N, C-alpha and C positions, 0 to 999 in steps of 0.2 A: 507162090516161096516153096523150097526143098524143106521138109520137114526137118527140125533139130535134132541132130543127135547128139546123144547126154550118155558121157559116163561117169559113172557113182560111187565116189570113194568115200565110206566110211567101215569103222572097224566093229560097227556093231551092226549083226546080219538083222536086226531086226529094223532099227532104221530105214539099212538100206533097201530092205522092202518097203518100206511107209515112203521113203520119198521119190521109189520106182513106182508106187499105187497114184501116187498122187500126180506125175508126169504125165502117166500115160491115161489120163483122165482128158488129156488134151491132145485133140490130134494131129495139133502142128509137131509134136514132139515124140522122138523115139528114143528109149531109150536101151542102146545098143549094148551096154555092158556095166559091170559092177567088178569093184576092187576094194581087197580089206586090207588092202595094208600098200607104204610106197610102192615097195619092189611089184607089188601086183599090180597098181597103175599105171609103172614107169611102163611094161610089157603090155598092156591095155591101151595104152596112148598108140603105141609104135601100131601096132595090128589092128586097131577099129579107128583110129581117126575121127575122132569124137571132132566136134563144133564147140561144145561147152563139157566142163570139166566141175560138179557140184562138188567140195572138197568137205572133208572134215578138221575139225581145228585141231583136236587131240587124236593120235593114232599111235599103234606100238612102233616101237623101233627108231624111225623117222620121223617124227611130227608134221602136221598139215603146214606149218610156216617153213621148216626147213625143205620139203618137199615141192612146196610154190614158190619161194626162190630158188629152186633149178629149173623149176618148171620155165619162170620169167625170163631167166637168164638162158637157157639150152633151148628150149623149144616155145614160146610166146604164145598163148592162147586163152581165151578167157575163161576163167575161172567163178566161182560163182561160191562162196564161203558159207557154210551150215555153223553154225555155234552154237554152243550155249548162251543163257542167260545167265549164266556167274560173271561177278567182277572179271576175274584171269580170263574167261571165255570171250568177254568184253574186249578186255586190253590184247587181245592173242588178233582177235576179229579186226582193230585197228590199224595192227602191225601191216596183216595181210593185205590189206588194203591199199596201205602207202606201199605193198611192194608191188601190187600191180593186178590184184583183185578186181575184178570190174563191180560186184555188190558181194551183197550178204545177208542170209535168214536167219531168224535165231529158231532153233528147237522148239517144236509147241511144248510148254508146261503142261498142258491138260490133255483130257481122252481126245476130245478133238483134234485131231492130227489134221484133218482137211481142211479146218477152218487155220489152224495156228501157220499150215504154210500157203495161206490165201495165195500170197503174190510169188510164192517159188515159180511156177511156169511161167507169169511174164517176167520174172528175173533172168529166167534160163534165154526166153526167146530175145529180149533185150541184149543181153552179153552175147549171143551168136552175131549180133549185127555190131560188137563195141569195136573201135581201133584199138588194138593191145600191141605194147610195143616192147621191146626189151628192156628188162631190168639195166639202168645205167643210163641209156640212151636217150631220156628226157631231159627236154630243157631247162636250165635254172631261168631265174626269175632275170629281167634285164637289169643290168646296175645302173642310176644316173645319177648324176652326183646335184643333191638339193640344197648345200648348205645346211644351216640349219632350220629344219622342217618345223612350222609353227601352222597348226589346226586353225583352218578357220571356223569352224564351228562347223560344218558338214556332214552329213549323217553318210555311213557307207550302208549300203544292205545287200548281201550275196546269196542267190538262192542254188541249188543244187542239189544233182541226186545220182543216179549210178558212175561211177569215175568222180565223185564230187570231193570224196577224203582227201584224194591226193594235189585234187587240182586245189582246193581251200588250202591245202599245205603251201602248195607253190606259193599263192597268190600272198596272205598274210605273212609269208616269210622275207617278204618284200619290204614289210612295214616297220619302219622305226616305233620302238619305246613309245614314244609319244602318238603313235600313229592316229588317224583321226577315230573316231564312237563308229564302233560299225556292229550291227545284227547279221546272224546268219541264218539261215535255214538250209540242212542238211538232211533228207529224209535217210531215215535210221532207226532202228527198232528201239524200241524201251531199253533203259537201264545203259545204251552204249553210249550215247550224247558225253557222258558225265565223263567217261572215259577220254573219247576223243578230244572232249577241253584238257582234260588233263596233258594228253600226250603235246598238242597244240602249244599249252601252255610251256612247257617246257622246252619247246625246239624253236619258241618265235619270243621276238622282243618284244612284244606288248602282252599285256595280263589279259589271259585267255581264259573265262568258265562258262559252266555250264548257265543261261537265263535262269532266273530267280523272279517273283513277283516285286515291283518294282526297286528293280535294280539300277541304277542312277549311269546312263547314256553318258559319256565325260573321254577326251582324249584320253590313249594309254590304252582303254578296255573294250576286248571284244565279247561278244556273249552270242553263244549257240544255245539254238531252239533247244529243250529237250524233248526226248524221242515221244511220241504219241502225245505229245502238247503241241497246242498252237499259241506263238508268241505275235503279239503286236507293239508298235510305238505307241505313247501315249503321254501327254501331258499329265504330273500327277503332282500336286504338293509343289507347283510352280517351276516344276524341269522336267526333263525330259527322261522317262521310264521304261522299261520294262514293264508288261503287262500279259502274264498268262491266261490262256483260255482252255475249257476242258480239252480234251479229245475229241467231244463228238458239240463241238462249238459248229463245225461245217462237216460233207461230207469229204473222201477225198485223203490226199496225200497228209500225211503227221510226221512232223508239222509241214502244215501248207508256205508255200513261199508265198502264192497269191496272196493270204491271208498277212503274211507281215509285211511284202509290199504295197499292200491297199493302205494296209495304214500309216504306212510311212508317207505316203502319198497325201492321206488326208491328212495329217498330223505335222509333216514337217515342208512337203513337195518342193519349192526350187533348190531349196538347202539341201538336196541328196545326190547320193549315185547311185545309182541300181547296177547288179552284174547277174546276169546268168548264165550259171558256170553247163558245165555237162550233164547231162540225164535225159532218162527218158520219159516220155507223157508229155503234157502242155503245163505243169503245173508251172507257175510265175508270169505266164504270157498275158495274163490281165492284168496281175500286180503291177509288171513293169508297165505298162499301158499305162495304165492310170497314172505313175509315176512322171512318167514324158508328159501327158499331158496336162499335168500340173510344174512342168518345164525344168525336172530333175533330168539328170546325165545319165542315159544308160546305153548300157554296153551288152553284148553277149560272148563269150567265148567261140570264137570260128570253127568251122567242120574238120580243120584239118588237127587240128591240137585239142579237140574235144574226143573222149573217149565213148561215150555216144551223144551223137549232137541231133536228140529229139527235143529236148527243153531250149535251147538256144535256136533253134529254127523254129519253133512254135511260136519264140517271140520276136523274130524275125518277121515271119510270115502275118502277124497280126498288127506289125508296122509298131513295134514297141522299142527296137535298137536304132539306138542312131549310129553305133557303128561295133563292128563283129573286131575280135580281137584274138591273137594268138596267145595264149595262156601264159609264155613269160612277160608279155607286156602289159597284161594289166595291171600289175600293182604300183607303176607308173605312173598309166593314164590315172588309175583313182590318185595318185598322190597329187599330180602336177593339178586336179581341179580342187584338193583340200589342203594346199598350202597356201598360206595368206600371203604372201608374196607372190603366187603366180595364180591361185583360184581365182582370185577376183575376174581378172582379163578370162583367163578359160571358160570361167562361166559365160561372162559377155561375149565372147567374140563366136562360143561354139566350139570352140577346139582346145 
């Protein structure tokens, strides 16, 4: 594989130097340029033709969000957002990921910059392989008349990573107000998931919130696993609820799709539907296979519609996936299985 050519865009010379130093430690990455403003970045993109751009959210004159929108409309390319840990930084990052940024990293808060940017190089390399499309060209969810949707008690669990913000938004935008109870693990930095949940709650018919310990899983509610925590599903007090685990519960991505799906397999089994969406790595393959082995229905986003076909591919290769679906069809297929009028037949017939 050719070295990934990266352009760093940040108004802070110190941050540009730190990002460059971290990326240059990886022999598969070549930092080809740096820019301090949108104007400089435009010129650098034309002159250097980078594979990936790392982009600061906050810049003078034209902020990173406005610049990203221009990139995704006029010259779509993989972008990794570099954001502050602040609430405003997280909110802007959610908007950036919805516009089309492939992934995000949070700027380190302490002295350990290399440790704080531990995932930066891998995210940049994954972004170089991403399928990026122009803003406004992405398909909307398919519409299908269900009449009055009547949830049948089936639990829905979704896992995603890079590209997942937009994918999750597409899926649950097709859910009705009384949607099946749904839990979601999206790889995301700590302090970002609350803003993600709030954004989805504003945009979608069901109630969406960050998962909390003991939160009741019931129709009309969607829970997002907190960043840097692990979410499980468990019976507590005679009802199905969210259970949170500390970040060191297991090694690997946080929140872990495997942890969430494995708990669903053990707790709910056949009365569940599992979906792996776009993302890098293998997280979710083991948990989705456990669900399928217990009789759950299992799907993965297909390669053509995935920003990064890493997690879906791993799940398919593990034998965990019953069927691959275009992103715009996921909501329809899930609702078929969760509708009391149709779900019993669909579960029984395997279709």
